[in-house]
C-alpha positions as MATLAB code, in Angstrom:
seq = 'MTLQADEALPITKPNTRISATLGGEKQGVPERLALGLFITVPFVALLAAAPVAWGWGLGWRDLAIATVMYFLTCHGVTVGYHRHFTHRSFKTGRVLKIAMAVAGSLAIEGPVVRWVADHRKHHKFSDRDGDPHSPWRYGETVPALIKGLWWAHMGWLFDEEQTPQEVYAPDLVKDRDIRTISRLFWLWTTLSMVLPAVAGGLLSWSWQGALTAFFWGSLVRVALLHHVTWSINSICHALGSRPFRSRDRSGNVWWLAVLSCGESWHNLHHADPTSARHGVLRGQVDSSARLIRWFEQAGWARDVRWPDAARIAARRTA';
ca = [
      15.276   36.451    2.920;
      13.704   34.638    5.858;
      10.516   36.047    7.297;
      10.416   36.992   10.965;
       7.721   35.475   13.127;
       5.353   38.398   12.922;
       6.076   39.496    9.350;
       3.939   36.771    7.794;
       0.852   37.266    9.921;
      -2.150   39.062    8.395;
      -3.092   41.202   11.392;
      -5.425   44.190   11.227;
      -7.055   46.538   13.688;
     -10.463   45.433   14.947;
     -13.546   47.104   13.530;
     -16.508   44.808   14.164;
     -17.006   42.236   16.893;
     -17.064   38.646   15.688;
     -20.041   36.498   16.602;
     -19.526   34.001   19.392;
     -20.625   31.309   16.940;
     -17.113   31.498   15.512;
     -15.849   30.184   18.816;
     -15.669   33.768   19.983;
     -13.499   35.901   22.208;
     -15.122   35.077   25.573;
     -16.023   31.619   26.793;
     -19.288   31.185   28.622;
     -19.823   28.774   31.511;
     -21.288   25.982   29.324;
     -18.366   26.163   26.913;
     -15.837   26.083   29.742;
     -17.604   23.083   31.296;
     -17.582   21.318   27.933;
     -13.902   22.119   27.535;
     -13.218   20.635   30.942;
     -15.063   17.457   30.014;
     -13.162   17.106   26.757;
      -9.900   17.402   28.670;
     -10.678   15.235   31.677;
     -12.855   12.462   30.222;
     -10.489   11.448   27.383;
      -7.514   11.746   29.739;
      -9.157    9.426   32.268;
      -9.879    7.063   29.383;
      -6.216    7.184   28.396;
      -5.137    6.334   31.946;
      -7.563    3.414   31.929;
      -6.352    2.159   28.563;
      -3.517   -0.021   29.857;
      -5.501   -2.168   32.314;
      -8.430   -2.392   29.903;
      -6.093   -3.626   27.166;
      -5.063   -6.576   29.334;
      -8.640   -7.554   30.052;
     -10.760   -7.234   26.941;
     -11.665   -5.324   23.843;
      -8.421   -4.299   22.163;
      -7.785   -5.915   18.796;
      -6.308   -5.114   15.409;
      -9.598   -3.599   14.246;
      -9.678   -1.091   17.106;
      -5.990   -0.306   16.690;
      -6.434    0.308   12.950;
      -9.448    2.599   13.466;
      -7.681    4.573   16.212;
      -4.497    4.917   14.142;
      -6.305    6.091   11.006;
      -8.367    8.612   12.980;
      -5.315    9.798   14.909;
      -3.154   10.580   11.903;
      -6.062   11.931    9.840;
      -6.910   14.461   12.521;
      -3.288   15.115   13.510;
      -2.398   16.056    9.924;
      -5.612   18.073    9.723;
      -4.153   20.220   12.509;
      -0.506   20.250   11.449;
      -0.901   20.623    7.687;
      -4.241   22.425    7.663;
      -4.717   24.509   10.807;
      -1.016   25.190   11.317;
       1.088   25.258    8.177;
      -1.608   26.344    5.725;
      -4.163   28.487    7.559;
      -1.886   30.005   10.200;
       1.407   30.465    8.345;
       0.414   30.206    4.672;
       3.290   27.829    3.934;
       1.548   26.827    0.711;
      -1.474   27.710   -1.402;
      -4.222   25.387   -2.495;
      -7.654   25.255   -4.096;
     -11.043   25.378   -2.474;
     -11.665   21.627   -2.189;
      -8.434   20.852   -0.334;
      -8.848   23.993    1.774;
     -12.252   22.799    2.977;
     -11.020   19.221    3.477;
      -8.103   20.408    5.632;
     -10.344   22.657    7.732;
     -12.768   19.794    8.380;
      -9.965   17.287    9.130;
      -8.443   19.754   11.603;
     -11.819   20.324   13.225;
     -12.178   16.566   13.778;
      -9.220   16.817   16.169;
     -11.565   18.669   18.560;
      -8.971   21.341   19.364;
     -11.313   24.244   18.714;
     -12.836   26.019   15.702;
     -10.309   26.802   12.975;
     -10.636   30.598   13.237;
     -10.010   30.632   16.986;
      -7.132   28.142   16.717;
      -5.378   30.218   14.057;
      -5.876   33.485   15.936;
      -4.420   32.008   19.126;
      -1.430   30.582   17.305;
      -0.646   33.774   15.419;
      -0.725   35.670   18.692;
       1.607   33.056   20.174;
       4.133   33.720   17.419;
       3.868   37.467   17.753;
       4.671   37.359   21.487;
       6.369   33.971   21.808;
       7.650   33.460   25.385;
       7.052   37.146   26.162;
       4.198   39.111   27.696;
       1.173   38.521   25.508;
       1.951   34.900   24.630;
      -1.244   32.913   25.360;
       0.627   29.799   26.490;
       4.278   30.280   27.403;
       5.630   27.908   30.099;
       7.819   30.807   31.293;
       4.769   32.901   32.187;
       5.432   32.805   35.950;
       9.220   32.959   35.987;
      12.228   30.656   35.880;
      12.310   29.089   39.344;
      11.358   25.422   39.586;
       7.937   26.093   41.206;
       7.257   28.850   38.663;
       8.217   26.612   35.751;
       6.063   23.742   37.014;
       3.144   26.143   37.257;
       4.005   27.547   33.843;
       4.200   24.113   32.230;
       0.720   23.301   33.501;
      -0.521   26.647   32.158;
       1.107   26.134   28.738;
      -0.096   22.549   28.502;
      -3.772   23.072   29.248;
      -4.406   25.789   31.826;
      -4.517   28.560   29.214;
      -7.484   26.865   27.547;
      -9.637   27.952   30.489;
      -8.664   31.612   30.202;
     -11.907   33.525   29.682;
     -10.352   36.204   27.487;
      -9.609   34.730   24.097;
      -7.596   36.185   21.219;
      -9.623   38.681   19.127;
     -10.160   36.896   15.835;
     -10.791   40.012   13.768;
      -7.305   41.217   14.756;
      -5.280   38.036   14.292;
      -7.273   36.120   11.673;
      -9.053   38.694    9.478;
      -8.350   36.641    6.346;
     -10.228   33.637    7.756;
     -13.061   35.727    9.155;
     -13.638   37.025    5.610;
     -13.526   33.538    4.083;
     -17.112   32.274    3.841;
     -16.089   28.599    3.667;
     -13.876   28.786    6.744;
     -16.389   30.903    8.635;
     -19.059   28.250    8.022;
     -16.796   25.366    9.026;
     -15.809   27.226   12.194;
     -19.441   27.770   13.151;
     -20.200   24.086   12.599;
     -17.555   22.956   15.070;
     -20.239   21.153   17.096;
     -20.974   18.976   14.037;
     -17.327   18.033   13.464;
     -16.954   17.235   17.175;
     -19.958   14.915   17.023;
     -18.718   13.201   13.866;
     -15.234   12.762   15.313;
     -16.641   10.938   18.331;
     -19.229    8.886   16.430;
     -17.338    7.782   13.302;
     -15.001    5.300   15.050;
     -17.950    3.614   16.760;
     -19.844    3.362   13.482;
     -16.789    1.906   11.739;
     -16.206   -0.591   14.547;
     -19.839   -1.644   14.586;
     -20.019   -2.159   10.839;
     -16.718   -4.017   10.598;
     -17.584   -6.352   13.488;
     -21.344   -6.286   13.013;
     -21.728   -6.080   16.790;
     -22.442   -3.567   19.553;
     -19.302   -4.685   21.361;
     -17.226   -3.803   18.284;
     -18.833   -0.355   18.236;
     -18.158    0.140   21.957;
     -14.480   -0.861   21.842;
     -13.910    1.225   18.711;
     -15.491    4.204   20.480;
     -13.215    3.723   23.474;
      -9.977    3.401   21.484;
     -10.794    5.347   18.331;
     -12.648    8.215   19.999;
     -11.784    8.687   23.689;
      -8.217    7.371   23.753;
      -7.358    8.843   20.335;
      -8.637   12.318   21.258;
      -6.861   12.261   24.621;
      -3.550   11.222   23.104;
      -3.716   13.769   20.283;
      -4.673   16.569   22.665;
      -1.798   15.915   25.015;
       0.695   15.572   22.162;
      -0.490   18.888   20.719;
      -0.374   20.606   24.104;
       3.121   19.218   24.625;
       4.305   21.358   21.700;
       3.206   24.423   23.702;
       4.663   23.234   26.994;
       7.502   20.728   26.574;
       8.858   22.148   23.302;
       9.180   25.607   24.866;
      10.986   24.327   27.948;
      13.162   21.468   26.700;
      14.982   20.342   23.584;
      17.915   21.270   21.375;
      18.141   24.700   19.737;
      20.290   24.475   16.592;
      18.621   27.571   15.099;
      18.398   31.158   16.302;
      14.937   32.257   17.390;
      13.526   35.001   19.582;
      12.144   32.538   22.115;
      12.963   29.266   23.889;
      11.501   26.868   21.339;
      13.351   23.551   21.170;
      13.420   20.306   19.182;
      12.068   17.278   21.042;
      12.825   14.210   18.919;
      10.702   11.675   20.814;
       7.518   13.583   19.958;
       8.272   13.800   16.225;
       6.212   10.851   14.974;
       3.176   11.393   17.205;
       3.198   15.155   16.500;
       3.512   14.597   12.731;
       6.719   16.635   12.661;
       5.616   19.544   14.831;
       8.101   18.859   17.618;
      10.981   20.121   15.447;
       9.840   23.341   17.002;
      13.053   25.345   17.058;
      13.289   25.623   13.260;
       9.608   26.466   13.104;
      10.043   29.502   15.338;
      13.231   30.478   13.543;
      11.426   30.337   10.178;
       7.636   30.180   10.759;
       6.489   30.071    7.129;
       8.648   27.063    6.216;
       6.562   24.115    5.008;
       9.117   21.724    6.519;
      10.015   21.799   10.213;
      12.347   18.800   10.343;
      15.073   20.139    8.069;
      18.124   18.326    9.433;
      19.219   14.783    8.604;
      17.085   12.121   10.254;
      14.304   14.499   11.350;
      11.026   12.766   10.457;
       8.335   15.229    9.342;
       5.260   13.463    7.966;
       3.399   16.760    7.537;
       6.063   18.014    5.144;
       5.890   14.711    3.245;
       2.116   15.094    2.897;
       2.523   18.651    1.591;
       5.072   17.331   -0.926;
       2.549   14.757   -2.127;
      -0.061   17.509   -2.453;
       2.409   19.502   -4.525;
       3.245   16.548   -6.763;
      -0.468   15.906   -7.323;
      -0.979   19.538   -8.297;
      -3.106   20.278   -5.232;
      -0.573   22.586   -3.535;
       1.435   25.403   -5.088;
       3.862   28.139   -4.062;
       5.158   25.883   -1.284;
       7.720   27.598    0.937;
      10.374   24.896    1.025;
      13.572   25.783    2.901;
      16.801   25.783    0.896;
      20.382   25.367    2.115;
      21.052   29.105    2.297;
      17.826   29.743    4.179;
      18.680   27.043    6.723;
      22.310   28.153    7.115;
      21.222   31.739    7.772;
      19.390   30.576   10.889;
      21.985   28.171   12.284;
      23.612   28.964   15.583;
      27.385   29.262   15.689;
];
């Protein structure tokens, strides 16, 4: 039997208010300013990347550092934040749990507890009233959809009222390891921005190597990953094929599959949220599912919710 979107979510009634150090329910002015900087500065860096590449500073070393950091942090979000912590697609031990939470935090997309709470709420109300980031929020006319796409892509991040974590992520709030990692989000943000520069400096033994690695491996990498992730909220709920029945407008967008580590096979995900594999049809690349398979083969993951033929067929459209 396939689980519905809200059947797998551990949601309880609130009893105590969670400290703001968890990345809490209301954003203060400093946090909103910081959020704005993390959106605008890397994006400006991304826009500047092309002309800079023609002039100076881009080499194989910078490309390698940026690529490693990109896919490390991308899989930290997709395998850790999303498939494990949000949907419990598989179980694991403490060491891998902590490693995935830290790797996801290095993506600088918010503390793990807040991220999970927001995403569980999204599934509960997907493309309906209550969804934190539906592109259909303002209606179906072209102006409304354009406004909605901007909201779903990044506008919702500035919404002062955040999802109550004690309601949508009580399991993580009670987990001491995850609570600590969530509170140390400032540390993971700092490391994520500094590590590429350190690697570039050591490998080149020069300040210029550190600077170019910071530009490509920190600023450009963060900007690209952010906009790919946000595109799952915006583009994948407005465009794409829908071979599976779901309660929303989630679609598959093939050209985002590699950069999103398999997350853009979004229609199956909303049809069967706890599935460890999103790209279930022939030719659908899903590197996150492959990584989970390797974890399973190494004995690090267990009780993996792999889809079988009957489970897939039950969700297919006519």
